[in-house]
PDB file of N, CA, C, O and CB in Angstrom:
ATOM      1  N   MET A   1      37.969 -19.382  40.419  1.00  0.00           N
ATOM      2  CA  MET A   1      36.851 -19.582  39.909  1.00  0.00           C
ATOM      3  C   MET A   1      37.078 -17.801  39.299  1.00  0.00           C
ATOM      4  O   MET A   1      37.886 -16.970  39.714  1.00  0.00           O
ATOM      5  CB  MET A   1      35.493 -20.194  41.082  1.00  0.00           C
ATOM      6  N   ALA A   2      36.101 -17.669  38.262  1.00  0.00           N
ATOM      7  CA  ALA A   2      36.186 -16.199  37.636  1.00  0.00           C
ATOM      8  C   ALA A   2      35.344 -15.426  38.604  1.00  0.00           C
ATOM      9  O   ALA A   2      34.621 -15.895  39.484  1.00  0.00           O
ATOM     10  CB  ALA A   2      35.579 -16.040  35.997  1.00  0.00           C
ATOM     11  N   ASP A   3      35.644 -13.599  38.169  1.00  0.00           N
ATOM     12  CA  ASP A   3      35.359 -13.067  39.331  1.00  0.00           C
ATOM     13  C   ASP A   3      34.181 -12.318  38.269  1.00  0.00           C
ATOM     14  O   ASP A   3      34.532 -11.914  37.160  1.00  0.00           O
ATOM     15  CB  ASP A   3      36.671 -12.194  40.324  1.00  0.00           C
ATOM     16  N   HIS A   4      32.559 -12.173  38.821  1.00  0.00           N
ATOM     17  CA  HIS A   4      31.615 -11.753  38.063  1.00  0.00           C
ATOM     18  C   HIS A   4      31.074 -10.319  38.636  1.00  0.00           C
ATOM     19  O   HIS A   4      29.968  -9.808  38.462  1.00  0.00           O
ATOM     20  CB  HIS A   4      30.597 -12.843  37.978  1.00  0.00           C
ATOM     21  N   GLY A   5      32.054  -9.891  39.280  1.00  0.00           N
ATOM     22  CA  GLY A   5      31.728  -8.899  40.355  1.00  0.00           C
ATOM     23  C   GLY A   5      31.486  -7.329  39.036  1.00  0.00           C
ATOM     24  O   GLY A   5      31.047  -6.306  39.562  1.00  0.00           O
ATOM     25  N   ASP A   6      31.658  -7.289  38.132  1.00  0.00           N
ATOM     26  CA  ASP A   6      31.213  -6.160  37.493  1.00  0.00           C
ATOM     27  C   ASP A   6      30.861  -6.372  36.080  1.00  0.00           C
ATOM     28  O   ASP A   6      31.405  -7.191  35.339  1.00  0.00           O
ATOM     29  CB  ASP A   6      32.160  -5.167  37.607  1.00  0.00           C
ATOM     30  N   LEU A   7      30.003  -5.649  35.799  1.00  0.00           N
ATOM     31  CA  LEU A   7      29.443  -5.539  34.483  1.00  0.00           C
ATOM     32  C   LEU A   7      30.103  -4.970  33.507  1.00  0.00           C
ATOM     33  O   LEU A   7      30.297  -3.767  33.338  1.00  0.00           O
ATOM     34  CB  LEU A   7      28.396  -4.960  34.491  1.00  0.00           C
ATOM     35  N   GLN A   8      30.491  -5.979  32.780  1.00  0.00           N
ATOM     36  CA  GLN A   8      31.210  -5.353  31.429  1.00  0.00           C
ATOM     37  C   GLN A   8      30.762  -4.339  30.546  1.00  0.00           C
ATOM     38  O   GLN A   8      31.494  -3.449  30.113  1.00  0.00           O
ATOM     39  CB  GLN A   8      31.385  -6.267  30.552  1.00  0.00           C
ATOM     40  N   TYR A   9      29.527  -4.477  30.272  1.00  0.00           N
ATOM     41  CA  TYR A   9      28.933  -3.994  28.936  1.00  0.00           C
ATOM     42  C   TYR A   9      28.728  -2.600  29.194  1.00  0.00           C
ATOM     43  O   TYR A   9      28.842  -1.827  28.243  1.00  0.00           O
ATOM     44  CB  TYR A   9      27.548  -4.723  28.462  1.00  0.00           C
ATOM     45  N   ALA A  10      28.374  -2.049  30.608  1.00  0.00           N
ATOM     46  CA  ALA A  10      27.979  -0.722  31.070  1.00  0.00           C
ATOM     47  C   ALA A  10      29.642   0.072  31.346  1.00  0.00           C
ATOM     48  O   ALA A  10      29.809   1.281  31.508  1.00  0.00           O
ATOM     49  CB  ALA A  10      26.855  -0.908  32.652  1.00  0.00           C
ATOM     50  N   THR A  11      30.581  -0.843  31.340  1.00  0.00           N
ATOM     51  CA  THR A  11      31.852  -0.085  31.744  1.00  0.00           C
ATOM     52  C   THR A  11      32.679  -0.150  30.259  1.00  0.00           C
ATOM     53  O   THR A  11      33.717   0.494  30.107  1.00  0.00           O
ATOM     54  CB  THR A  11      32.767  -0.913  33.191  1.00  0.00           C
ATOM     55  N   ALA A  12      32.293  -0.721  29.531  1.00  0.00           N
ATOM     56  CA  ALA A  12      33.050  -0.954  28.175  1.00  0.00           C
ATOM     57  C   ALA A  12      32.985   0.548  27.649  1.00  0.00           C
ATOM     58  O   ALA A  12      32.075   1.359  27.823  1.00  0.00           O
ATOM     59  CB  ALA A  12      32.256  -2.181  27.035  1.00  0.00           C
ATOM     60  N   THR A  13      34.327   0.729  26.878  1.00  0.00           N
ATOM     61  CA  THR A  13      34.332   2.189  26.159  1.00  0.00           C
ATOM     62  C   THR A  13      33.790   1.685  24.772  1.00  0.00           C
ATOM     63  O   THR A  13      33.897   0.556  24.295  1.00  0.00           O
ATOM     64  CB  THR A  13      36.019   3.059  26.040  1.00  0.00           C
ATOM     65  N   GLY A  14      33.225   2.719  24.278  1.00  0.00           N
ATOM     66  CA  GLY A  14      32.410   2.916  23.048  1.00  0.00           C
ATOM     67  C   GLY A  14      31.483   1.904  22.795  1.00  0.00           C
ATOM     68  O   GLY A  14      31.456   1.181  21.799  1.00  0.00           O
ATOM     69  N   ASN A  15      30.476   1.888  24.064  1.00  0.00           N
ATOM     70  CA  ASN A  15      29.772   0.873  24.061  1.00  0.00           C
ATOM     71  C   ASN A  15      28.356   2.030  24.085  1.00  0.00           C
ATOM     72  O   ASN A  15      28.418   2.935  24.918  1.00  0.00           O
ATOM     73  CB  ASN A  15      30.150  -0.342  25.358  1.00  0.00           C
ATOM     74  N   ASP A  16      27.391   1.973  23.364  1.00  0.00           N
ATOM     75  CA  ASP A  16      26.215   2.943  23.035  1.00  0.00           C
ATOM     76  C   ASP A  16      24.984   2.197  23.525  1.00  0.00           C
ATOM     77  O   ASP A  16      24.124   1.919  22.690  1.00  0.00           O
ATOM     78  CB  ASP A  16      26.078   3.323  21.376  1.00  0.00           C
ATOM     79  N   TYR A  17      24.819   1.860  24.743  1.00  0.00           N
ATOM     80  CA  TYR A  17      23.693   1.161  25.540  1.00  0.00           C
ATOM     81  C   TYR A  17      22.492   1.808  24.827  1.00  0.00           C
ATOM     82  O   TYR A  17      21.883   1.053  24.069  1.00  0.00           O
ATOM     83  CB  TYR A  17      23.713   1.440  27.293  1.00  0.00           C
ATOM     84  N   ALA A  18      21.989   3.224  24.949  1.00  0.00           N
ATOM     85  CA  ALA A  18      21.093   3.660  24.215  1.00  0.00           C
ATOM     86  C   ALA A  18      20.399   3.747  23.153  1.00  0.00           C
ATOM     87  O   ALA A  18      19.247   4.151  22.998  1.00  0.00           O
ATOM     88  CB  ALA A  18      21.192   4.119  24.241  1.00  0.00           C
ATOM     89  N   ALA A  19      21.671   3.072  21.912  1.00  0.00           N
ATOM     90  CA  ALA A  19      21.205   3.032  20.656  1.00  0.00           C
ATOM     91  C   ALA A  19      20.763   1.694  20.547  1.00  0.00           C
ATOM     92  O   ALA A  19      19.779   1.403  19.867  1.00  0.00           O
ATOM     93  CB  ALA A  19      22.156   3.438  19.650  1.00  0.00           C
ATOM     94  N   HIS A  20      21.463   0.815  21.208  1.00  0.00           N
ATOM     95  CA  HIS A  20      21.009  -0.520  21.259  1.00  0.00           C
ATOM     96  C   HIS A  20      19.886  -1.100  21.559  1.00  0.00           C
ATOM     97  O   HIS A  20      19.194  -1.912  20.945  1.00  0.00           O
ATOM     98  CB  HIS A  20      21.574  -1.010  21.847  1.00  0.00           C
ATOM     99  N   GLU A  21      19.744  -0.412  22.935  1.00  0.00           N
ATOM    100  CA  GLU A  21      18.222  -0.130  22.994  1.00  0.00           C
ATOM    101  C   GLU A  21      17.059   0.337  22.343  1.00  0.00           C
ATOM    102  O   GLU A  21      16.010  -0.308  22.326  1.00  0.00           O
ATOM    103  CB  GLU A  21      18.111   0.396  23.602  1.00  0.00           C
ATOM    104  N   GLN A  22      17.230   1.570  21.744  1.00  0.00           N
ATOM    105  CA  GLN A  22      16.188   2.137  20.742  1.00  0.00           C
ATOM    106  C   GLN A  22      16.521   0.750  19.658  1.00  0.00           C
ATOM    107  O   GLN A  22      15.959  -0.345  19.643  1.00  0.00           O
ATOM    108  CB  GLN A  22      16.584   4.063  20.026  1.00  0.00           C
ATOM    109  N   THR A  23      17.020   0.978  19.271  1.00  0.00           N
ATOM    110  CA  THR A  23      16.901  -0.461  18.064  1.00  0.00           C
ATOM    111  C   THR A  23      16.428  -1.715  18.513  1.00  0.00           C
ATOM    112  O   THR A  23      16.162  -2.564  17.663  1.00  0.00           O
ATOM    113  CB  THR A  23      18.348  -0.964  17.446  1.00  0.00           C
ATOM    114  N   TYR A  24      16.296  -1.942  19.599  1.00  0.00           N
ATOM    115  CA  TYR A  24      15.315  -3.417  19.814  1.00  0.00           C
ATOM    116  C   TYR A  24      14.114  -2.794  20.144  1.00  0.00           C
ATOM    117  O   TYR A  24      13.252  -3.660  19.997  1.00  0.00           O
ATOM    118  CB  TYR A  24      15.768  -4.631  21.147  1.00  0.00           C
ATOM    119  N   ARG A  25      13.548  -1.661  20.543  1.00  0.00           N
ATOM    120  CA  ARG A  25      12.506  -0.878  20.865  1.00  0.00           C
ATOM    121  C   ARG A  25      11.658  -1.143  19.331  1.00  0.00           C
ATOM    122  O   ARG A  25      10.618  -1.737  19.047  1.00  0.00           O
ATOM    123  CB  ARG A  25      13.023   0.800  21.329  1.00  0.00           C
ATOM    124  N   SER A  26      12.829  -0.267  18.413  1.00  0.00           N
ATOM    125  CA  SER A  26      12.249  -0.401  16.655  1.00  0.00           C
ATOM    126  C   SER A  26      11.566  -1.630  16.554  1.00  0.00           C
ATOM    127  O   SER A  26      10.394  -1.936  16.337  1.00  0.00           O
ATOM    128  CB  SER A  26      13.540  -0.478  15.348  1.00  0.00           C
ATOM    129  N   PHE A  27      12.850  -2.399  16.819  1.00  0.00           N
ATOM    130  CA  PHE A  27      12.221  -3.913  15.878  1.00  0.00           C
ATOM    131  C   PHE A  27      11.268  -4.678  16.664  1.00  0.00           C
ATOM    132  O   PHE A  27      10.716  -5.549  15.993  1.00  0.00           O
ATOM    133  CB  PHE A  27      13.491  -5.170  15.479  1.00  0.00           C
ATOM    134  N   VAL A  28      10.935  -4.625  17.784  1.00  0.00           N
ATOM    135  CA  VAL A  28       9.660  -5.007  18.633  1.00  0.00           C
ATOM    136  C   VAL A  28       8.436  -4.402  18.104  1.00  0.00           C
ATOM    137  O   VAL A  28       7.333  -4.907  17.894  1.00  0.00           O
ATOM    138  CB  VAL A  28       9.780  -4.553  20.124  1.00  0.00           C
ATOM    139  N   ASN A  29       8.849  -3.264  17.943  1.00  0.00           N
ATOM    140  CA  ASN A  29       7.410  -2.612  16.542  1.00  0.00           C
ATOM    141  C   ASN A  29       7.344  -3.246  15.427  1.00  0.00           C
ATOM    142  O   ASN A  29       6.330  -3.751  14.944  1.00  0.00           O
ATOM    143  CB  ASN A  29       7.569  -1.020  15.793  1.00  0.00           C
ATOM    144  N   LEU A  30       8.258  -3.240  15.048  1.00  0.00           N
ATOM    145  CA  LEU A  30       7.948  -3.590  13.322  1.00  0.00           C
ATOM    146  C   LEU A  30       7.406  -4.740  13.673  1.00  0.00           C
ATOM    147  O   LEU A  30       6.393  -4.803  12.977  1.00  0.00           O
ATOM    148  CB  LEU A  30       9.293  -3.775  12.054  1.00  0.00           C
ATOM    149  N   VAL A  31       7.467  -5.789  14.396  1.00  0.00           N
ATOM    150  CA  VAL A  31       7.351  -7.162  14.760  1.00  0.00           C
ATOM    151  C   VAL A  31       5.564  -7.125  14.989  1.00  0.00           C
ATOM    152  O   VAL A  31       4.616  -7.668  14.420  1.00  0.00           O
ATOM    153  CB  VAL A  31       8.443  -7.598  16.278  1.00  0.00           C
ATOM    154  N   LYS A  32       5.709  -6.238  16.061  1.00  0.00           N
ATOM    155  CA  LYS A  32       3.832  -5.707  16.235  1.00  0.00           C
ATOM    156  C   LYS A  32       3.430  -5.371  15.381  1.00  0.00           C
ATOM    157  O   LYS A  32       2.233  -5.653  15.449  1.00  0.00           O
ATOM    158  CB  LYS A  32       3.281  -4.611  17.038  1.00  0.00           C
ATOM    159  N   VAL A  33       3.645  -4.853  14.415  1.00  0.00           N
ATOM    160  CA  VAL A  33       3.046  -4.090  13.214  1.00  0.00           C
ATOM    161  C   VAL A  33       2.957  -5.250  12.503  1.00  0.00           C
ATOM    162  O   VAL A  33       1.832  -5.706  12.295  1.00  0.00           O
ATOM    163  CB  VAL A  33       3.881  -2.844  12.472  1.00  0.00           C
ATOM    164  N   GLY A  34       4.028  -5.881  12.043  1.00  0.00           N
ATOM    165  CA  GLY A  34       4.289  -6.711  11.204  1.00  0.00           C
ATOM    166  C   GLY A  34       2.647  -8.201  11.522  1.00  0.00           C
ATOM    167  O   GLY A  34       1.881  -8.667  10.678  1.00  0.00           O
ATOM    168  N   ILE A  35       2.705  -8.409  12.646  1.00  0.00           N
ATOM    169  CA  ILE A  35       1.895  -9.565  13.069  1.00  0.00           C
ATOM    170  C   ILE A  35       0.614  -8.860  12.713  1.00  0.00           C
ATOM    171  O   ILE A  35      -0.097  -9.606  12.040  1.00  0.00           O
ATOM    172  CB  ILE A  35       2.061 -10.118  14.697  1.00  0.00           C
ATOM    173  N   GLY A  36       0.110  -7.761  12.916  1.00  0.00           N
ATOM    174  CA  GLY A  36      -1.001  -7.049  13.017  1.00  0.00           C
ATOM    175  C   GLY A  36      -1.681  -6.828  11.757  1.00  0.00           C
ATOM    176  O   GLY A  36      -2.890  -6.752  11.539  1.00  0.00           O
ATOM    177  N   THR A  37      -0.275  -6.700  10.624  1.00  0.00           N
ATOM    178  CA  THR A  37      -0.992  -6.856   9.226  1.00  0.00           C
ATOM    179  C   THR A  37      -1.126  -8.019   8.772  1.00  0.00           C
ATOM    180  O   THR A  37      -2.100  -8.159   8.033  1.00  0.00           O
ATOM    181  CB  THR A  37      -0.420  -6.237   8.205  1.00  0.00           C
ATOM    182  N   VAL A  38      -0.385  -9.066   8.980  1.00  0.00           N
ATOM    183  CA  VAL A  38      -0.982 -10.908   8.640  1.00  0.00           C
ATOM    184  C   VAL A  38      -1.780 -10.617   9.406  1.00  0.00           C
ATOM    185  O   VAL A  38      -2.106  -9.588   8.813  1.00  0.00           O
ATOM    186  CB  VAL A  38      -0.125 -12.538   8.990  1.00  0.00           C
ATOM    187  N   VAL A  39      -2.489 -10.626  10.353  1.00  0.00           N
ATOM    188  CA  VAL A  39      -3.742 -10.941  10.920  1.00  0.00           C
ATOM    189  C   VAL A  39      -4.893 -10.255  10.327  1.00  0.00           C
ATOM    190  O   VAL A  39      -5.943 -10.891  10.226  1.00  0.00           O
ATOM    191  CB  VAL A  39      -3.713 -10.678  12.274  1.00  0.00           C
ATOM    192  N   VAL A  40      -4.851  -9.391  10.039  1.00  0.00           N
ATOM    193  CA  VAL A  40      -5.742  -8.261   8.919  1.00  0.00           C
ATOM    194  C   VAL A  40      -5.970  -8.981   7.899  1.00  0.00           C
ATOM    195  O   VAL A  40      -7.057  -9.526   7.710  1.00  0.00           O
ATOM    196  CB  VAL A  40      -4.984  -6.849   8.310  1.00  0.00           C
ATOM    197  N   ILE A  41      -4.677  -9.101   6.880  1.00  0.00           N
ATOM    198  CA  ILE A  41      -4.490  -9.826   6.210  1.00  0.00           C
ATOM    199  C   ILE A  41      -5.652 -11.299   5.736  1.00  0.00           C
ATOM    200  O   ILE A  41      -6.265 -11.572   4.704  1.00  0.00           O
ATOM    201  CB  ILE A  41      -3.380  -9.946   6.736  1.00  0.00           C
ATOM    202  N   VAL A  42      -5.508 -12.034   7.212  1.00  0.00           N
ATOM    203  CA  VAL A  42      -5.896 -13.225   6.835  1.00  0.00           C
ATOM    204  C   VAL A  42      -7.344 -13.088   7.362  1.00  0.00           C
ATOM    205  O   VAL A  42      -8.034 -14.027   6.964  1.00  0.00           O
ATOM    206  CB  VAL A  42      -4.997 -14.414   7.371  1.00  0.00           C
ATOM    207  N   ILE A  43      -7.906 -12.349   8.010  1.00  0.00           N
ATOM    208  CA  ILE A  43      -9.427 -12.235   8.383  1.00  0.00           C
ATOM    209  C   ILE A  43      -9.706 -11.642   7.155  1.00  0.00           C
ATOM    210  O   ILE A  43     -10.764 -12.088   6.712  1.00  0.00           O
ATOM    211  CB  ILE A  43      -9.928 -11.341   9.766  1.00  0.00           C
ATOM    212  N   LEU A  44      -9.134 -10.730   6.346  1.00  0.00           N
ATOM    213  CA  LEU A  44     -10.075 -10.227   5.538  1.00  0.00           C
ATOM    214  C   LEU A  44     -10.130 -11.264   4.188  1.00  0.00           C
ATOM    215  O   LEU A  44     -11.049 -11.142   3.378  1.00  0.00           O
ATOM    216  CB  LEU A  44      -9.697  -8.665   5.225  1.00  0.00           C
ATOM    217  N   MET A  45      -9.129 -12.238   4.022  1.00  0.00           N
ATOM    218  CA  MET A  45      -8.946 -13.699   3.345  1.00  0.00           C
ATOM    219  C   MET A  45     -10.183 -14.445   3.616  1.00  0.00           C
ATOM    220  O   MET A  45     -10.952 -14.702   2.691  1.00  0.00           O
ATOM    221  CB  MET A  45      -7.649 -14.583   3.946  1.00  0.00           C
ATOM    222  N   ALA A  46     -10.430 -14.817   4.852  1.00  0.00           N
ATOM    223  CA  ALA A  46     -11.817 -15.465   5.237  1.00  0.00           C
ATOM    224  C   ALA A  46     -12.995 -14.744   5.086  1.00  0.00           C
ATOM    225  O   ALA A  46     -13.999 -15.406   4.824  1.00  0.00           O
ATOM    226  CB  ALA A  46     -11.864 -15.836   6.564  1.00  0.00           C
ATOM    227  N   TYR A  47     -13.077 -13.815   5.166  1.00  0.00           N
ATOM    228  CA  TYR A  47     -14.103 -12.912   4.761  1.00  0.00           C
ATOM    229  C   TYR A  47     -14.498 -12.927   3.336  1.00  0.00           C
ATOM    230  O   TYR A  47     -15.684 -13.115   3.066  1.00  0.00           O
ATOM    231  CB  TYR A  47     -13.717 -11.632   5.084  1.00  0.00           C
ATOM    232  N   PHE A  48     -13.659 -12.756   2.430  1.00  0.00           N
ATOM    233  CA  PHE A  48     -14.165 -12.840   1.175  1.00  0.00           C
ATOM    234  C   PHE A  48     -13.672 -14.149   0.571  1.00  0.00           C
ATOM    235  O   PHE A  48     -14.539 -14.504  -0.228  1.00  0.00           O
ATOM    236  CB  PHE A  48     -13.790 -11.641   0.378  1.00  0.00           C
ATOM    237  N   LEU A  49     -12.944 -14.787   0.586  1.00  0.00           N
ATOM    238  CA  LEU A  49     -12.870 -15.932   0.195  1.00  0.00           C
ATOM    239  C   LEU A  49     -13.667 -17.366   0.577  1.00  0.00           C
ATOM    240  O   LEU A  49     -13.672 -18.531   0.180  1.00  0.00           O
ATOM    241  CB  LEU A  49     -11.816 -15.973   0.360  1.00  0.00           C
ATOM    242  N   VAL A  50     -14.302 -16.585   1.546  1.00  0.00           N
ATOM    243  CA  VAL A  50     -15.403 -18.216   1.924  1.00  0.00           C
ATOM    244  C   VAL A  50     -16.762 -17.609   1.655  1.00  0.00           C
ATOM    245  O   VAL A  50     -17.779 -18.293   1.774  1.00  0.00           O
ATOM    246  CB  VAL A  50     -15.415 -18.998   3.966  1.00  0.00           C
TER     247      VAL A  50
END
């Protein structure tokens, strides 16, 4: 069996975990803003087109 005792992402050289986490947070924020924008557009379409 393979030994799974060490977390390799934490011990790898050249790994910038903080940058990865910031990129993920930015992506999640962008998705939230995009969904909000689409919801507002759909609501405005429903109001003005009906």
